[in-house]
N, C-alpha and C positions, 0 to 999 in steps of 0.2 A: 683627735689626732688620727690620721689615716695611715695605713701601711698595707703592704701587699703580702700575700701568702702564696707560696708555690704549691699547688695541688698536683700530686703525681698522677699523670695520665699514662697508664701502663698498657701498651699494645701487646697483644698476646697472639703468638703464632705457633704453628706446629713444626717441629724440626723433623729431619729426615728419619730419625729412629722411631718416630711414632709417639714419643713423649712430648709434653708441653712445657714450655718455659716462658718466663717473662723477659722480653727483649725490647729493644728500641725504646728505652725509658726516656721520656721527655717531660718537660714541665710547661705549664701554662700559667700566666699571671692571673691571679684571682684577687680582686680587691675586697677587703673586709673592713668594716668600721669598728674601731675598738678604742678602749681607754688605755690599753697597754701601749708601751713605747717600743717594744722590741719586735723583731721580725721572727715569725715562727715558720717551721717547715712541717707540712702535713704528711703523715704516713699512716699505715695501717695501725689502728688502735690509738692514734693520737686523738686528742679532743680539742674542742673549741671553747672550753669553759672560761677562758680569759676574755672571750669576745663579748662585747655588748654594744649594740648600736648607739650612736650618738642621740642625745635628746633632740626630738623634733616636735616643736610645739604647734606645727601646722596641722589642722584637722581636715579630714576629707569632706568634700561638699557633695558627695554622691551617695545615694542609697544603692549600694552595689548590687544587692540581690534582685532589684527590680529595674532601676533606671538604666543600667548597662544593657540589659536585654531589650528593654523597650526602645532605647535609642538605636540599637543595632537593627532591630526589626523594622522600625519606621524608616530608617535610612535606606535599607535594602529594598523595601517595598515601594519606595517613592521613585525608584529608577527603573524604567522599562527594561525588560530583558534584552531587547535589541540594541539598546544604547549603552549597556554596561561594558566598561573596559576592564577586563580581568587580567590584562597583560602584566600590570604592575603587581597584582597579587601573586601571579604565577612566578614572576621574577623573585619576589620576596620569599615565597615558599621554597623555591629552588635554592636561594641563598641560605635560608635557615637549615634546610636539609643538609646542605654542604657543611655548614657549621657543626651539625650533629656528628657527621661522619668524620670530620677532621678535628673534633674536640675543641672547636673555637667557641669558648663561652666565657662570660664574666661571672665570677662566683662571689656572692655577697652574703652577709648575715641579714636575713629578712627582718628578724626581730629577736629580742632576747626577753625572757620572762623571769619572774621571781622563783619559778619552780621548774623542775626538769620536765621536758616534753616527752610524752610516751606515745601519743597518737596524733595524727594530723589528717584533716579532711578539708578538701577544697571543692567547691562547685564552680564558682566564677572567680578566677584570679583577679585581684589580689586579696579578696576576702577569704580568710581561713579560720577554722576552728581547731583548737588544740586541746587534747586531754593530757593532764599532768600526772606526775607520780603521786601527788597527794589527793588525786581524785577530782581536781578542779577542771572547769572548762573555761578556756580563754577564747575571746573573739578578737581577731587582729586584722589589720591592714598591712600586708607585707610590702606594699609599695612605699608607704609612708613610714614603715617601721613603728606603727602605733598600736598599742593595746587599747581596744575599744571598750571591752567589758570583761568581767570575770564572775563566774558562779563558783564560789569557793566550796571545796569539798562536797561536790554534788554526789560523788561516789566515795566509798571507803578506800583507803590506800592499801590495806593489807587484808587478807582473808581472816575471818573470825568465826565464832561458833554458829553464827546465823547464815554463813555462806553455804551454797549448795554442797551436798555431800561429796561430789566428785571434784571439788575445787583443786585439791592437791595434784591429782593426776592430770587435770586439764592444764594447770599452770606449768607443770613440768614439760608436757608435750608442746605447749605454746612457746615457752621461753627457755627451757633447759635450765642452766645455772645463771642465766642473765636476766632474771626477772627484776625489773626496775620499780614494780608497784604501780598502783593507780588504775587509770582507765584502760579497759581491755579492747573495746571496739568503738568506732566512731564513724558517722556518716552525715552528710549534709545535702539537702536538696532545696533550692530556692531559699525560703526563710525557715525551713524546718531542720532541726538537728536531733539526731537520736544517738544515744551513747549507752554503753553497758560497763559494769564494773564487777568487783569481786563479791558484791552482795547478791548478784543475780538479777534477772529481769532487764528491762529497758527503760531509761529515762527519755522523755520527749521534751524538747525545748524549742523556742521560736526566737527568731531575730525580729525585733520591733524597732521602729524608727520614730523619732520625735524631733520636730523642727525647732531650732533654737537660733537666737541671734548671737553672733560672735563679733567681738571688737577686732578690727584689723587696722594696721597702719598707725603712724604716729599722730595723725590728725583726728583720731577718734571715730573713724568711720565704722559702720557695722554691716554685716552681711548675714543672710540666713543659710543654715546648713542642716542636714539631717544627722542626728546623733543616733547611732545604732547601739542597741543593748540586747542582752539575753534575758529571756523570760521563761520560767518553768511552766510547763503545761501538765506534767504528771507522768505516771508510769502506766505501761500497758497492763491492764488488769488480767487479761487472759494468761499471761506468763506468770503472774503472781499465784494463780490458782493451780499451776502445774508444778508444784514442788519447787517453785522459785528457781527455774532453770538458769544455768550459767550460759550467757550469750557470748559467743566468741567472735561473731562477725555480723556486720550490718551492711546492706547495700540497697540503694534505690534504683528503680528502672524508670524509663520514660513513659511507661503505661500507667503510672499511678500506684505501683506496688512498692511496698517496703518488704524486703526479704531479710529474715532473721534466722541466723544459723546458731544452733544450740549444741552444747556438748552432749546432750542426750541423743544426738543423732538425727534430730528432726529440723527441717527447714520450714519456717512458717511464713506465709505471705499475707500482708495486711494492705488494705486500701488506705493510703496516707492522705488522700485528697478529700475524702468525705468529711464533712464537719457536722457537729451536732447543733442543737438549737442555741447553744452558748458560744458557738464559733470555735470550739475546741475540736481537735482531731477525734473522729468517732471511734478510731481503733483503740483509744485509751479505755473504752468501756466494753469492748467486744470480748466475750468469753471464749470465742473460737475464731481462729484465723480463716481467711478466705481460701487459702491453700495450705496443705500440710503434706510435706514430702519426707518419707522415712528413708534415710540414707544408710541405715544399718549400723553405723558407728559414729563416734563423736566428730562433729564438724569443727574444723579449725580455721577455715577461711571461706569467703564467698567472693565471687566476682561476677559482674553482669556485663553482657555485650548486647546493646539494643539493636545494633546493625544486623546481626544474624539471629536475633530473637532467642538467645539462650543464656543460662546462667551456669556457673561451675562451682561446685562445692568440693573442698578438699577434706577427706576424712582420715581417721586414724588407721582403720583396718580394711576399708573397702575401696581404696584408691580415690579417684575423682568421680563425681556424679554430675552428669550433664543433664540439665532439666530445661523444659520449655517455659519461657516467660509468659506465654499466652494462657496455658491451662495448668501450669505447675506439675506437669507429668514428667517422670524420668525418661530421658531419651536413651541414655546408655551409661555404662560405668566402665572405667578403665584403671587398672593399677599397674603402672610401669615398674613398680618395685616388687612385684610378686615373687620374683626369683632371687631377690636380694637376701643375703645372709646378715646384713648389717642392721636389720630391723629399721629400715628407712621407710618413711611414709610421705605422701604429698603434703607439704606445709602450705603451699599456695599454688594457684593455677589461674590462668587467664587466657582469653582469646586474643590472638594477634592477627593483623592483616599482613600477610607476607608480600602480596603484590596487588596493586590496583589495576583492574582490567580496563578494557577499552570499550566494551559493549554494554554500557549502562550498568556496570557492576555484575553482569552475568558471568564473567570469567574472572572475577576476583578470587584470590587464593587466601584462605583462612586456615589457621591452625590453633591448636591448644598447646600452650607451653606450661610445663609443670616443674615447680621447684621443690626439691626434697628437703627433708629434715636434716640431712647430712651433706647438703650442698650439691647433689646431683641435679641435672636439668635434662628434661626430655621434651620432644616436640612430636605431635601427631596431627596430620592434616585432617581438617573437617570437610565433610561432604555438604556443600551449600547448593541447594537446588535452584530452579529457575525463579522461584519466588523471592530468592535472596536470603532465605532462612535455612538453618541446619535441617537436613532431611530427617524426618521422624522415623523412617524405616531403616535407614542406613546412615547414621550420623557421622561416621568416620569414612574418609575417602578410600582407605585400603579395604573397606568392606564391599566396595563396588567392584564390578568385573573389570572396568578399565583402570582402576586405581590400585590394583593388587601389588604393583611394584613399589609404591610409596609407603613403606612400612614405618612405624615409629622409629625415631632416631634419637641418639643421646648426644647432647651438646658438650663440647669440650673447649676449654677445661672447666671442671666443676668448681664451684665455690668451695672455700675451705670450711664453711660451716653452714648452718641453716639458712635457706633462702626464704625470706619472710614476705616479700612483696614484689610485684611486677607491674611496670607501667608501660604504656604504649604511646609514644610521642607522635608517630606518623606511620603510614604504611611502609613496611620493610624494616622497621626499627622497634626494639623493645629494650627496656631497662630492668635489670634484676638487682634487688637489694638484699644483702645477706648479713648474718651475724659475724662475718669475718671483717666487718668494718669497711666494706666497699660496696659501690654500685658499679655494675658493668653495663656498657652499651653494646648491643648486639645488632648486627646487620642480618636480617632474615629474609631479604628480598630474593625472590626466585629468579629475578632477571639479572642479577649481578654476574659479572664475568670473572673467572679465576685470574689471578695475577701471574700465574705461572707462564713461562714462555713456551709456546707451542709452535711447531713447524707449520707455517701457513700452507705448505703444499699438502699436508696430511689433514684434509678437512674432517674426515671421520674421527681422527684422534682428537682434533680440536673440539668438536661437539661433544664427544664422550667426556673429555676433561671438564668442559663447562657443566654438563649435566651432573657429573659425579660430585663436583665441588659445590654446586649451588644448593644441594639438598640439605647440607648441614649449615645452620646459622654460624656466622663468624663473629667472634668477640673483637670489637674494634679497640676498646680501651677500658680502663677502670678508673673511677673516681674514688679515691681513698681518703682516709682521715676521719672516719666516723667511729662512734663507739659501737661495741658489740651488740647493743640493744637497739640498733636501727629497727624501726617498726613500720614506717609509712613512706611510700614513694609516690609522687604525683607528677603528672606532666600534661600540659595543654598544647604541646607541640612547640611552644616557644620557651617555656620555662620547665626546669626540672627542680622540684621542691621536695625536701625530705627532712625528717627529724634525725635522731641518732647522734646528736651533738650536745648532750646535756640539756641546757635550758634555752637553746637557740634553734631557729629554723634556718636552714641553708637553702639559698636560691641560686641555681645555675641558669643564667640567661643566655640563650643561643640566638637572640634577636637584637642584642645590643652590642655596641662597640665600647671597649674599655675606656677610651678617651672621653666618650660622651657621658659615661657614668661618672667619671671623676670630675668632669666639668660641671655636671648637675649637682654633685655633692659640694663642690666649692661654692656654687651659687647659694646653696642652702646654708652653708656656714656663714655667709655674708649677710643673710637676711636680718639678723639682729643688729647689724651695724648700719643699715641703710635707713 
């Protein structure tokens, strides 16, 4: 049985007194699949525990982590550059961007598991890996709503006497009073999955595929498809030898490195592409990492941006640490909370593209957005040089002579609790997820125009108003209805995927029409009767 849920989309504006309020509250229809018969209304701290997707016996016939990329690459390379028609792609991109800004999306439950989801990682949608409260890893197809495989209790669910000595302090800084147990960090790259838990260290798994025949139709026909499964590869030995470090964050880059952030204040870099004679990742046996970055205090999150060649670590006492992906050297450190009396620290940070330039990327605008442990948000512009990477000598734009006017700014309004993750759907947009049970969509484009009325005859006043208003990102709306232990936010530009709703994964689609989704679901319901 299907029903609709109204997700509150809250537009946030600044009033004349300088304070912030929630106004212009509107709803959008979001279709969920459920066994429940009543209609629910989502609001802050509501949950989706009654939701569970309908049974779908259809299996995917694609090996997602390889065939999708191969088909895309072969298709693109077969068309000469001079003959390619990109007008349709541009129209589609413009339409999707408009949907993001106007909150036009179809929201569905991607999948429901037997255990609560605590971490989510996606490389190529719709293939996702989830870490559960009991320490299990699930492999899932979010498009079909199908659980492909599960490694049960790969990690312990709660800390014990064998956990790292700093486990209690680390968990308090990571989750506060909203610790749901289980997997702490998770990352996926192609067919490799890395995860960490309360026992310390890092587990490495792989996605393997096996071809099998499946019976289809009432006439007894068969077809071949690839069945995906999870395979354990082992633990990284070097971390076991260093007092079993608690790993809080994991991230892959496009250069073959796996970056591992530990609560001991050290970021370690490993080559995840190198294999040993048995075909296993060589990093499993390495006693020492290729890169070692001492951040000074416990690392609580990591993010990687391949476009500008840098990574960002959020630490407990030393703010954020900007480091080079090429050589693993620290570029700079910045603590926007240094003057705070609330004992706030950066809980997460990422690089966002504020504006896409016109000179082959030479005049792109990039910034760092930092989310605090008490809900504050800050932005500081990066200094990207002519090579397209962050400048090693002056990483931040306000450090340069011409950029002294663009100082760090605080985003308003703040979240009501810890900001735990940030996603970047497209240039000029980013999404923040927090323990207040909401995700907020922000417009950070430097080219947007203020909506305030300005006298056309006063050109100077008009440009001053535009310049003044464009520096601070604007919160467009909020998606609420999540639990306070929301932990992961992902976007590929078309989809916004998150956990934080007990045992379900929520997918917001900005590239689909609601009627098309309902029509497709009706067709699936009729498959068993045809």
